mmCIF file as Biopython writes it, N, C-alpha, C and O atoms, coordinates in Angstrom:
data_model
#
loop_
_atom_site.group_PDB
_atom_site.id
_atom_site.type_symbol
_atom_site.label_atom_id
_atom_site.label_alt_id
_atom_site.label_comp_id
_atom_site.label_asym_id
_atom_site.label_entity_id
_atom_site.label_seq_id
_atom_site.pdbx_PDB_ins_code
_atom_site.Cartn_x
_atom_site.Cartn_y
_atom_site.Cartn_z
_atom_site.occupancy
_atom_site.B_iso_or_equiv
_atom_site.auth_seq_id
_atom_site.auth_asym_id
_atom_site.pdbx_PDB_model_num
ATOM 1   N N  . MET A ? 1  ? -98.800  46.551 48.898 1.0 0.0 1  A 1 
ATOM 2   C CA . MET A ? 1  ? -98.624  45.514 49.952 1.0 0.0 1  A 1 
ATOM 3   C C  . MET A ? 1  ? -98.424  44.310 49.138 1.0 0.0 1  A 1 
ATOM 4   O O  . MET A ? 1  ? -99.092  44.052 48.137 1.0 0.0 1  A 1 
ATOM 5   N N  . ARG A ? 2  ? -97.383  43.513 49.654 1.0 0.0 2  A 1 
ATOM 6   C CA . ARG A ? 2  ? -97.555  42.236 49.223 1.0 0.0 2  A 1 
ATOM 7   C C  . ARG A ? 2  ? -98.342  41.149 49.853 1.0 0.0 2  A 1 
ATOM 8   O O  . ARG A ? 2  ? -98.317  41.004 51.075 1.0 0.0 2  A 1 
ATOM 9   N N  . PHE A ? 3  ? -99.015  40.405 49.108 1.0 0.0 3  A 1 
ATOM 10  C CA . PHE A ? 3  ? -100.008 39.166 49.623 1.0 0.0 3  A 1 
ATOM 11  C C  . PHE A ? 3  ? -99.562  37.985 49.277 1.0 0.0 3  A 1 
ATOM 12  O O  . PHE A ? 3  ? -98.853  37.919 48.273 1.0 0.0 3  A 1 
ATOM 13  N N  . VAL A ? 4  ? -99.812  37.020 49.878 1.0 0.0 4  A 1 
ATOM 14  C CA . VAL A ? 4  ? -99.838  35.449 49.654 1.0 0.0 4  A 1 
ATOM 15  C C  . VAL A ? 4  ? -101.390 35.140 49.425 1.0 0.0 4  A 1 
ATOM 16  O O  . VAL A ? 4  ? -102.219 35.240 50.329 1.0 0.0 4  A 1 
ATOM 17  N N  . VAL A ? 5  ? -101.700 34.742 48.082 1.0 0.0 5  A 1 
ATOM 18  C CA . VAL A ? 5  ? -102.936 33.918 48.182 1.0 0.0 5  A 1 
ATOM 19  C C  . VAL A ? 5  ? -102.824 32.575 47.758 1.0 0.0 5  A 1 
ATOM 20  O O  . VAL A ? 5  ? -102.332 32.200 46.694 1.0 0.0 5  A 1 
ATOM 21  N N  . PRO A ? 6  ? -103.325 31.850 48.678 1.0 0.0 6  A 1 
ATOM 22  C CA . PRO A ? 6  ? -103.611 30.316 48.598 1.0 0.0 6  A 1 
ATOM 23  C C  . PRO A ? 6  ? -104.579 29.931 47.601 1.0 0.0 6  A 1 
ATOM 24  O O  . PRO A ? 6  ? -105.756 30.268 47.731 1.0 0.0 6  A 1 
ATOM 25  N N  . VAL A ? 7  ? -104.069 29.063 46.343 1.0 0.0 7  A 1 
ATOM 26  C CA . VAL A ? 7  ? -104.925 28.506 45.330 1.0 0.0 7  A 1 
ATOM 27  C C  . VAL A ? 7  ? -104.505 27.090 45.608 1.0 0.0 7  A 1 
ATOM 28  O O  . VAL A ? 7  ? -103.504 26.658 46.179 1.0 0.0 7  A 1 
ATOM 29  N N  . GLN A ? 8  ? -105.802 26.317 44.908 1.0 0.0 8  A 1 
ATOM 30  C CA . GLN A ? 8  ? -105.540 24.753 44.782 1.0 0.0 8  A 1 
ATOM 31  C C  . GLN A ? 8  ? -106.851 24.437 43.533 1.0 0.0 8  A 1 
ATOM 32  O O  . GLN A ? 8  ? -107.807 25.169 43.275 1.0 0.0 8  A 1 
ATOM 33  N N  . LEU A ? 9  ? -106.566 23.371 43.034 1.0 0.0 9  A 1 
ATOM 34  C CA . LEU A ? 9  ? -107.197 22.817 42.026 1.0 0.0 9  A 1 
ATOM 35  C C  . LEU A ? 9  ? -108.706 22.470 42.449 1.0 0.0 9  A 1 
ATOM 36  O O  . LEU A ? 9  ? -108.957 21.912 43.517 1.0 0.0 9  A 1 
ATOM 37  N N  . ILE A ? 10 ? -109.847 22.908 41.372 1.0 0.0 10 A 1 
ATOM 38  C CA . ILE A ? 10 ? -110.977 22.382 42.168 1.0 0.0 10 A 1 
ATOM 39  C C  . ILE A ? 10 ? -111.338 21.246 41.933 1.0 0.0 10 A 1 
ATOM 40  O O  . ILE A ? 10 ? -112.211 20.780 42.664 1.0 0.0 10 A 1 
ATOM 41  N N  . GLU A ? 11 ? -110.782 20.406 40.821 1.0 0.0 11 A 1 
ATOM 42  C CA . GLU A ? 11 ? -110.884 19.164 40.757 1.0 0.0 11 A 1 
ATOM 43  C C  . GLU A ? 11 ? -109.700 18.395 40.555 1.0 0.0 11 A 1 
ATOM 44  O O  . GLU A ? 11 ? -108.829 18.665 39.727 1.0 0.0 11 A 1 
ATOM 45  N N  . PRO A ? 12 ? -109.700 17.400 41.365 1.0 0.0 12 A 1 
ATOM 46  C CA . PRO A ? 12 ? -108.012 16.718 41.694 1.0 0.0 12 A 1 
ATOM 47  C C  . PRO A ? 12 ? -107.752 15.866 40.336 1.0 0.0 12 A 1 
ATOM 48  O O  . PRO A ? 12 ? -108.661 15.308 39.722 1.0 0.0 12 A 1 
ATOM 49  N N  . ILE A ? 13 ? -106.537 15.845 39.995 1.0 0.0 13 A 1 
ATOM 50  C CA . ILE A ? 13 ? -105.903 15.270 39.082 1.0 0.0 13 A 1 
ATOM 51  C C  . ILE A ? 13 ? -104.890 13.846 39.959 1.0 0.0 13 A 1 
ATOM 52  O O  . ILE A ? 13 ? -103.882 14.037 40.639 1.0 0.0 13 A 1 
ATOM 53  N N  . ASP A ? 14 ? -105.442 12.695 39.714 1.0 0.0 14 A 1 
ATOM 54  C CA . ASP A ? 14 ? -105.015 11.414 40.061 1.0 0.0 14 A 1 
ATOM 55  C C  . ASP A ? 14 ? -105.000 11.878 41.843 1.0 0.0 14 A 1 
ATOM 56  O O  . ASP A ? 14 ? -103.967 11.879 42.512 1.0 0.0 14 A 1 
ATOM 57  N N  . GLY A ? 15 ? -106.112 12.181 42.277 1.0 0.0 15 A 1 
ATOM 58  C CA . GLY A ? 15 ? -106.101 12.329 43.671 1.0 0.0 15 A 1 
ATOM 59  C C  . GLY A ? 15 ? -105.842 13.555 44.324 1.0 0.0 15 A 1 
ATOM 60  O O  . GLY A ? 15 ? -106.382 13.879 45.382 1.0 0.0 15 A 1 
ATOM 61  N N  . GLU A ? 16 ? -104.818 14.408 43.551 1.0 0.0 16 A 1 
ATOM 62  C CA . GLU A ? 16 ? -104.005 15.688 44.255 1.0 0.0 16 A 1 
ATOM 63  C C  . GLU A ? 16 ? -104.814 17.015 43.725 1.0 0.0 16 A 1 
ATOM 64  O O  . GLU A ? 16 ? -105.350 17.109 42.621 1.0 0.0 16 A 1 
ATOM 65  N N  . ARG A ? 17 ? -104.794 17.751 44.475 1.0 0.0 17 A 1 
ATOM 66  C CA . ARG A ? 17 ? -105.468 18.981 44.514 1.0 0.0 17 A 1 
ATOM 67  C C  . ARG A ? 17 ? -104.368 20.163 44.120 1.0 0.0 17 A 1 
ATOM 68  O O  . ARG A ? 17 ? -104.720 21.297 43.796 1.0 0.0 17 A 1 
ATOM 69  N N  . TYR A ? 18 ? -103.100 19.767 44.189 1.0 0.0 18 A 1 
ATOM 70  C CA . TYR A ? 18 ? -102.023 20.605 43.917 1.0 0.0 18 A 1 
ATOM 71  C C  . TYR A ? 18 ? -102.127 22.396 44.206 1.0 0.0 18 A 1 
ATOM 72  O O  . TYR A ? 18 ? -102.131 23.361 43.442 1.0 0.0 18 A 1 
ATOM 73  N N  . GLY A ? 19 ? -102.203 22.253 45.663 1.0 0.0 19 A 1 
ATOM 74  C CA . GLY A ? 19 ? -102.399 23.537 46.218 1.0 0.0 19 A 1 
ATOM 75  C C  . GLY A ? 19 ? -100.883 24.497 46.131 1.0 0.0 19 A 1 
ATOM 76  O O  . GLY A ? 19 ? -99.818  23.924 45.900 1.0 0.0 19 A 1 
ATOM 77  N N  . HIS A ? 20 ? -100.943 25.748 46.310 1.0 0.0 20 A 1 
ATOM 78  C CA . HIS A ? 20 ? -99.791  26.498 46.411 1.0 0.0 20 A 1 
ATOM 79  C C  . HIS A ? 20 ? -100.162 28.118 46.908 1.0 0.0 20 A 1 
ATOM 80  O O  . HIS A ? 20 ? -101.298 28.529 47.146 1.0 0.0 20 A 1 
ATOM 81  N N  . GLY A ? 21 ? -99.297  28.658 46.968 1.0 0.0 21 A 1 
ATOM 82  C CA . GLY A ? 21 ? -99.270  30.201 47.052 1.0 0.0 21 A 1 
ATOM 83  C C  . GLY A ? 21 ? -98.910  31.068 46.035 1.0 0.0 21 A 1 
ATOM 84  O O  . GLY A ? 21 ? -97.762  30.873 45.636 1.0 0.0 21 A 1 
ATOM 85  N N  . VAL A ? 22 ? -99.501  31.950 45.492 1.0 0.0 22 A 1 
ATOM 86  C CA . VAL A ? 22 ? -99.312  33.187 44.620 1.0 0.0 22 A 1 
ATOM 87  C C  . VAL A ? 22 ? -99.010  34.541 45.630 1.0 0.0 22 A 1 
ATOM 88  O O  . VAL A ? 22 ? -99.703  35.115 46.470 1.0 0.0 22 A 1 
ATOM 89  N N  . GLU A ? 23 ? -97.797  34.727 45.182 1.0 0.0 23 A 1 
ATOM 90  C CA . GLU A ? 23 ? -97.220  36.224 45.889 1.0 0.0 23 A 1 
ATOM 91  C C  . GLU A ? 23 ? -97.870  37.187 44.688 1.0 0.0 23 A 1 
ATOM 92  O O  . GLU A ? 23 ? -97.758  36.935 43.489 1.0 0.0 23 A 1 
ATOM 93  N N  . VAL A ? 24 ? -98.558  38.321 45.236 1.0 0.0 24 A 1 
ATOM 94  C CA . VAL A ? 24 ? -99.202  39.434 44.436 1.0 0.0 24 A 1 
ATOM 95  C C  . VAL A ? 24 ? -98.936  40.831 45.378 1.0 0.0 24 A 1 
ATOM 96  O O  . VAL A ? 24 ? -99.040  40.889 46.603 1.0 0.0 24 A 1 
ATOM 97  N N  . ASP A ? 25 ? -98.605  41.815 44.560 1.0 0.0 25 A 1 
ATOM 98  C CA . ASP A ? 25 ? -98.545  43.237 44.990 1.0 0.0 25 A 1 
ATOM 99  C C  . ASP A ? 25 ? -100.066 43.700 44.712 1.0 0.0 25 A 1 
ATOM 100 O O  . ASP A ? 25 ? -100.606 43.601 43.610 1.0 0.0 25 A 1 
ATOM 101 N N  . ALA A ? 26 ? -100.655 44.199 45.829 1.0 0.0 26 A 1 
ATOM 102 C CA . ALA A ? 26 ? -101.978 44.784 45.585 1.0 0.0 26 A 1 
ATOM 103 C C  . ALA A ? 26 ? -102.309 45.684 46.852 1.0 0.0 26 A 1 
ATOM 104 O O  . ALA A ? 26 ? -101.912 45.406 47.983 1.0 0.0 26 A 1 
ATOM 105 N N  . GLU A ? 27 ? -103.110 46.838 46.523 1.0 0.0 27 A 1 
ATOM 106 C CA . GLU A ? 27 ? -103.574 47.502 47.295 1.0 0.0 27 A 1 
ATOM 107 C C  . GLU A ? 27 ? -104.226 47.106 48.619 1.0 0.0 27 A 1 
ATOM 108 O O  . GLU A ? 27 ? -104.026 47.797 49.618 1.0 0.0 27 A 1 
ATOM 109 N N  . ASN A ? 28 ? -105.027 45.977 48.664 1.0 0.0 28 A 1 
ATOM 110 C CA . ASN A ? 28 ? -105.708 45.293 49.684 1.0 0.0 28 A 1 
ATOM 111 C C  . ASN A ? 28 ? -106.216 44.019 49.458 1.0 0.0 28 A 1 
ATOM 112 O O  . ASN A ? 28 ? -106.306 43.625 48.295 1.0 0.0 28 A 1 
ATOM 113 N N  . TRP A ? 29 ? -106.576 43.283 50.423 1.0 0.0 29 A 1 
ATOM 114 C CA . TRP A ? 29 ? -106.661 41.614 50.224 1.0 0.0 29 A 1 
ATOM 115 C C  . TRP A ? 29 ? -107.625 41.493 49.159 1.0 0.0 29 A 1 
ATOM 116 O O  . TRP A ? 29 ? -107.367 40.564 48.393 1.0 0.0 29 A 1 
ATOM 117 N N  . ALA A ? 30 ? -108.751 42.215 48.861 1.0 0.0 30 A 1 
ATOM 118 C CA . ALA A ? 30 ? -109.707 42.116 48.124 1.0 0.0 30 A 1 
ATOM 119 C C  . ALA A ? 30 ? -109.195 42.271 46.768 1.0 0.0 30 A 1 
ATOM 120 O O  . ALA A ? 30 ? -109.678 41.574 45.876 1.0 0.0 30 A 1 
ATOM 121 N N  . ASP A ? 31 ? -108.277 43.104 46.518 1.0 0.0 31 A 1 
ATOM 122 C CA . ASP A ? 31 ? -107.659 43.341 45.077 1.0 0.0 31 A 1 
ATOM 123 C C  . ASP A ? 31 ? -106.750 42.025 44.846 1.0 0.0 31 A 1 
ATOM 124 O O  . ASP A ? 31 ? -106.873 41.285 43.870 1.0 0.0 31 A 1 
ATOM 125 N N  . ALA A ? 32 ? -105.977 41.878 45.715 1.0 0.0 32 A 1 
ATOM 126 C CA . ALA A ? 32 ? -105.125 40.550 45.708 1.0 0.0 32 A 1 
ATOM 127 C C  . ALA A ? 32 ? -105.850 39.197 45.088 1.0 0.0 32 A 1 
ATOM 128 O O  . ALA A ? 32 ? -105.435 38.441 44.210 1.0 0.0 32 A 1 
ATOM 129 N N  . MET A ? 33 ? -107.166 39.151 45.904 1.0 0.0 33 A 1 
ATOM 130 C CA . MET A ? 33 ? -107.779 37.894 45.529 1.0 0.0 33 A 1 
ATOM 131 C C  . MET A ? 33 ? -108.535 38.095 44.371 1.0 0.0 33 A 1 
ATOM 132 O O  . MET A ? 33 ? -109.037 37.077 43.894 1.0 0.0 33 A 1 
ATOM 133 N N  . ALA A ? 34 ? -108.780 39.368 43.687 1.0 0.0 34 A 1 
ATOM 134 C CA . ALA A ? 34 ? -109.248 39.400 42.417 1.0 0.0 34 A 1 
ATOM 135 C C  . ALA A ? 34 ? -108.423 39.241 41.474 1.0 0.0 34 A 1 
ATOM 136 O O  . ALA A ? 34 ? -108.751 38.528 40.526 1.0 0.0 34 A 1 
ATOM 137 N N  . ASP A ? 35 ? -106.948 39.967 41.512 1.0 0.0 35 A 1 
ATOM 138 C CA . ASP A ? 35 ? -106.065 39.657 40.672 1.0 0.0 35 A 1 
ATOM 139 C C  . ASP A ? 35 ? -105.694 38.348 40.278 1.0 0.0 35 A 1 
ATOM 140 O O  . ASP A ? 35 ? -105.667 37.986 39.102 1.0 0.0 35 A 1 
ATOM 141 N N  . VAL A ? 36 ? -105.363 37.521 41.402 1.0 0.0 36 A 1 
ATOM 142 C CA . VAL A ? 36 ? -105.281 36.196 41.434 1.0 0.0 36 A 1 
ATOM 143 C C  . VAL A ? 36 ? -106.348 35.135 40.653 1.0 0.0 36 A 1 
ATOM 144 O O  . VAL A ? 36 ? -105.955 34.231 39.915 1.0 0.0 36 A 1 
ATOM 145 N N  . LEU A ? 37 ? -107.405 35.344 40.876 1.0 0.0 37 A 1 
ATOM 146 C CA . LEU A ? 37 ? -108.514 34.783 40.372 1.0 0.0 37 A 1 
ATOM 147 C C  . LEU A ? 37 ? -108.731 34.882 38.927 1.0 0.0 37 A 1 
ATOM 148 O O  . LEU A ? 37 ? -109.346 34.064 38.243 1.0 0.0 37 A 1 
ATOM 149 N N  . ILE A ? 38 ? -108.096 36.098 38.476 1.0 0.0 38 A 1 
ATOM 150 C CA . ILE A ? 38 ? -108.300 36.384 36.888 1.0 0.0 38 A 1 
ATOM 151 C C  . ILE A ? 38 ? -107.001 35.668 36.435 1.0 0.0 38 A 1 
ATOM 152 O O  . ILE A ? 38 ? -106.978 35.219 35.289 1.0 0.0 38 A 1 
ATOM 153 N N  . ALA A ? 39 ? -106.059 35.542 37.134 1.0 0.0 39 A 1 
ATOM 154 C CA . ALA A ? 39 ? -104.811 34.775 36.395 1.0 0.0 39 A 1 
ATOM 155 C C  . ALA A ? 39 ? -104.814 33.332 36.404 1.0 0.0 39 A 1 
ATOM 156 O O  . ALA A ? 39 ? -104.365 32.673 35.466 1.0 0.0 39 A 1 
ATOM 157 N N  . VAL A ? 40 ? -105.441 32.703 37.717 1.0 0.0 40 A 1 
ATOM 158 C CA . VAL A ? 40 ? -105.307 31.522 37.444 1.0 0.0 40 A 1 
ATOM 159 C C  . VAL A ? 40 ? -106.405 30.687 36.754 1.0 0.0 40 A 1 
ATOM 160 O O  . VAL A ? 40 ? -106.217 29.526 36.391 1.0 0.0 40 A 1 
ATOM 161 N N  . GLY A ? 41 ? -107.695 31.433 36.578 1.0 0.0 41 A 1 
ATOM 162 C CA . GLY A ? 41 ? -108.803 31.128 35.980 1.0 0.0 41 A 1 
ATOM 163 C C  . GLY A ? 41 ? -109.833 30.073 36.620 1.0 0.0 41 A 1 
ATOM 164 O O  . GLY A ? 41 ? -109.550 29.753 37.774 1.0 0.0 41 A 1 
ATOM 165 N N  . SER A ? 42 ? -110.629 29.660 36.237 1.0 0.0 42 A 1 
ATOM 166 C CA . SER A ? 42 ? -111.730 28.752 36.663 1.0 0.0 42 A 1 
ATOM 167 C C  . SER A ? 42 ? -111.317 27.405 37.181 1.0 0.0 42 A 1 
ATOM 168 O O  . SER A ? 42 ? -112.089 26.856 37.967 1.0 0.0 42 A 1 
ATOM 169 N N  . ASP A ? 43 ? -110.164 26.777 36.836 1.0 0.0 43 A 1 
ATOM 170 C CA . ASP A ? 43 ? -109.954 25.602 37.614 1.0 0.0 43 A 1 
ATOM 171 C C  . ASP A ? 43 ? -109.326 25.387 38.700 1.0 0.0 43 A 1 
ATOM 172 O O  . ASP A ? 43 ? -108.974 24.346 39.255 1.0 0.0 43 A 1 
ATOM 173 N N  . TRP A ? 44 ? -109.186 26.772 39.027 1.0 0.0 44 A 1 
ATOM 174 C CA . TRP A ? 44 ? -108.526 26.917 40.696 1.0 0.0 44 A 1 
ATOM 175 C C  . TRP A ? 44 ? -109.630 27.620 41.338 1.0 0.0 44 A 1 
ATOM 176 O O  . TRP A ? 44 ? -110.397 28.418 40.799 1.0 0.0 44 A 1 
ATOM 177 N N  . GLU A ? 45 ? -109.617 27.129 42.870 1.0 0.0 45 A 1 
ATOM 178 C CA . GLU A ? 45 ? -110.162 27.846 43.902 1.0 0.0 45 A 1 
ATOM 179 C C  . GLU A ? 45 ? -109.111 28.773 44.721 1.0 0.0 45 A 1 
ATOM 180 O O  . GLU A ? 45 ? -107.955 28.450 44.993 1.0 0.0 45 A 1 
ATOM 181 N N  . VAL A ? 46 ? -109.754 29.996 45.060 1.0 0.0 46 A 1 
ATOM 182 C CA . VAL A ? 46 ? -108.678 30.599 45.882 1.0 0.0 46 A 1 
ATOM 183 C C  . VAL A ? 46 ? -109.245 31.000 47.071 1.0 0.0 46 A 1 
ATOM 184 O O  . VAL A ? 46 ? -110.387 31.425 47.248 1.0 0.0 46 A 1 
ATOM 185 N N  . ALA A ? 47 ? -108.090 30.780 48.123 1.0 0.0 47 A 1 
ATOM 186 C CA . ALA A ? 47 ? -108.680 31.351 49.537 1.0 0.0 47 A 1 
ATOM 187 C C  . ALA A ? 47 ? -108.537 32.749 49.821 1.0 0.0 47 A 1 
ATOM 188 O O  . ALA A ? 47 ? -108.193 33.573 48.974 1.0 0.0 47 A 1 
ATOM 189 N N  . GLU A ? 48 ? -108.795 33.005 50.981 1.0 0.0 48 A 1 
ATOM 190 C CA . GLU A ? 48 ? -108.430 34.356 51.404 1.0 0.0 48 A 1 
ATOM 191 C C  . GLU A ? 48 ? -106.847 34.650 51.708 1.0 0.0 48 A 1 
ATOM 192 O O  . GLU A ? 48 ? -106.123 34.020 52.479 1.0 0.0 48 A 1 
ATOM 193 N N  . PRO A ? 49 ? -106.499 35.800 50.876 1.0 0.0 49 A 1 
ATOM 194 C CA . PRO A ? 49 ? -104.839 36.124 51.232 1.0 0.0 49 A 1 
ATOM 195 C C  . PRO A ? 49 ? -104.652 36.543 52.443 1.0 0.0 49 A 1 
ATOM 196 O O  . PRO A ? 49 ? -105.465 36.934 53.280 1.0 0.0 49 A 1 
ATOM 197 N N  . PHE A ? 50 ? -103.189 36.402 52.489 1.0 0.0 50 A 1 
ATOM 198 C CA . PHE A ? 50 ? -102.548 37.055 53.841 1.0 0.0 50 A 1 
ATOM 199 C C  . PHE A ? 50 ? -101.148 37.660 53.506 1.0 0.0 50 A 1 
ATOM 200 O O  . PHE A ? 50 ? -100.418 37.361 52.561 1.0 0.0 50 A 1 
ATOM 201 N N  . ARG A ? 51 ? -100.931 38.614 54.532 1.0 0.0 51 A 1 
ATOM 202 C CA . ARG A ? 51 ? -99.643  39.452 53.897 1.0 0.0 51 A 1 
ATOM 203 C C  . ARG A ? 51 ? -98.377  38.875 54.055 1.0 0.0 51 A 1 
ATOM 204 O O  . ARG A ? 51 ? -98.096  38.356 55.135 1.0 0.0 51 A 1 
ATOM 205 N N  . SER A ? 52 ? -97.691  38.889 53.266 1.0 0.0 52 A 1 
ATOM 206 C CA . SER A ? 52 ? -96.466  38.323 53.449 1.0 0.0 52 A 1 
ATOM 207 C C  . SER A ? 52 ? -95.132  39.241 54.064 1.0 0.0 52 A 1 
ATOM 208 O O  . SER A ? 52 ? -94.035  38.706 54.220 1.0 0.0 52 A 1 
#
């Protein structure tokens, strides 16, 4: 399934948190979230994915 995982910076840069959605193919939302967390690293926070 294809999911969109919302991400945004934890620490603002010039007052902006620069959020966006990352599309990922995964078996379920937990796998989608884990894949994106690994890919974006610790500077970003990840919200609950939704199906695209």
